[in-house]
C-alpha positions as CSV (number, residue, x, y, z in Angstrom):
1,X,58.7,-76.2,33.9
2,X,59.6,-78.9,31.4
3,X,62.9,-79.6,33.2
4,X,61.0,-80.1,36.5
5,X,58.5,-82.5,34.9
6,X,61.4,-84.4,33.2
7,X,63.2,-84.7,36.6
8,X,60.0,-86.0,38.3
9,X,59.4,-88.5,35.5
10,X,63.1,-89.6,35.8
11,X,62.6,-90.2,39.5
12,X,59.5,-92.2,38.8
13,X,61.4,-94.2,36.1
14,X,64.0,-95.1,38.8
15,X,61.2,-96.3,41.1
16,X,59.9,-98.3,38.2
17,X,63.3,-99.9,37.6
18,X,63.5,-100.9,41.2
19,X,60.0,-102.3,41.0
20,X,60.7,-104.2,37.7
21,X,64.2,-105.5,38.6
22,X,65.2,-106.9,42.0
23,X,68.9,-106.0,41.5
24,X,68.1,-102.3,41.9
25,X,66.7,-100.8,45.1
26,X,65.4,-97.3,45.7
27,X,64.4,-96.5,49.3
28,X,61.9,-93.7,48.7
29,X,60.7,-91.1,46.2
30,X,63.0,-88.3,47.6
31,X,65.9,-90.7,47.2
32,X,64.8,-91.3,43.6
33,X,64.7,-87.5,43.0
34,X,68.2,-87.2,44.3
35,X,69.4,-90.2,42.3
36,X,67.8,-88.8,39.1
37,X,69.7,-85.5,39.7
38,X,73.0,-87.3,40.3
39,X,72.5,-89.4,37.2
40,X,71.8,-86.4,35.2
41,X,74.9,-84.6,36.5
42,X,77.1,-87.7,35.9
43,X,75.7,-88.1,32.4
44,X,76.3,-84.4,31.7
45,X,79.9,-84.2,33.1
46,X,81.5,-87.6,33.3
47,X,79.9,-89.6,30.5
48,X,81.3,-87.4,27.6
49,X,84.8,-87.7,29.0
50,X,84.5,-91.5,29.3
51,X,83.1,-91.7,25.7
52,X,86.0,-89.7,24.4
53,X,88.6,-91.8,26.3
54,X,87.1,-95.1,25.2
55,X,86.4,-94.1,21.6
56,X,88.7,-96.7,20.1
57,X,86.9,-99.5,22.0
58,X,83.5,-98.1,21.2
59,X,84.4,-98.0,17.5
60,X,85.8,-101.6,17.5
61,X,82.6,-102.9,19.3
62,X,80.4,-100.9,17.0
63,X,79.0,-98.8,19.8
64,X,78.1,-101.6,22.2
65,X,80.7,-100.4,24.7
66,X,78.3,-97.4,25.3
67,X,76.1,-99.9,27.2
68,X,79.0,-100.5,29.6
69,X,79.5,-96.7,30.0
70,X,75.8,-96.3,30.8
71,X,76.1,-99.1,33.4
72,X,79.1,-97.5,35.0
73,X,77.2,-94.2,35.3
74,X,74.3,-96.0,36.9
75,X,76.6,-97.9,39.2
76,X,78.5,-94.7,40.1
77,X,75.3,-93.0,41.1
78,X,74.5,-95.9,43.3
79,X,77.9,-95.7,44.9
80,X,77.5,-92.0,45.6
81,X,74.0,-92.3,47.2
82,X,72.7,-94.2,50.1
83,X,69.1,-94.3,48.7
84,X,70.0,-96.1,45.5
85,X,71.5,-99.6,45.7
86,X,72.7,-101.8,42.9
87,X,73.8,-105.3,43.6
88,X,76.6,-105.5,41.0
89,X,77.8,-104.6,37.6
90,X,75.3,-106.9,35.8
91,X,72.5,-105.4,37.9
92,X,73.8,-102.0,36.9
93,X,73.8,-103.0,33.2
94,X,70.2,-104.4,33.3
95,X,69.0,-101.5,35.5
96,X,70.6,-98.9,33.1
97,X,69.0,-100.6,30.1
98,X,65.5,-100.5,31.7
99,X,66.1,-96.9,32.8
100,X,67.2,-95.9,29.3
101,X,64.1,-97.5,27.7
102,X,61.9,-95.7,30.2
103,X,63.7,-92.4,29.6
104,X,63.2,-92.9,25.9
105,X,59.5,-93.3,26.5
106,X,59.4,-90.3,28.7
107,X,61.2,-88.1,26.1
108,X,58.7,-89.3,23.4
109,X,55.7,-88.6,25.6
110,X,57.0,-85.2,26.7
111,X,57.6,-84.1,23.1
112,X,54.0,-85.1,22.3
113,X,52.4,-83.6,25.3
114,X,54.5,-80.5,25.8
115,X,55.5,-79.1,22.4
116,X,58.1,-76.4,22.2
């Protein structure tokens, strides 16, 4: 049940990103649901591989390169889906930062409202 609530909240967060920032467009709530699922899959499968491959760069930049990896995941999800559109890399970077902040708030609220 918690997974479904988190998925719905992630889709709502994507809609909020599109509302707050004009560089990201989401066509509908079903498109946001699909985009949230694709983002979760990319972050589960591809992101750890990219982090491992770019570890030296991440260490040299003191972890700031992880923002670039997050933006690439956001941009890749937009490239795979027709309901999510990102205008460019900078838009993906800003959109992924907003989405990450919203996800952090969602995680905090879910832990408070739905304890284990």
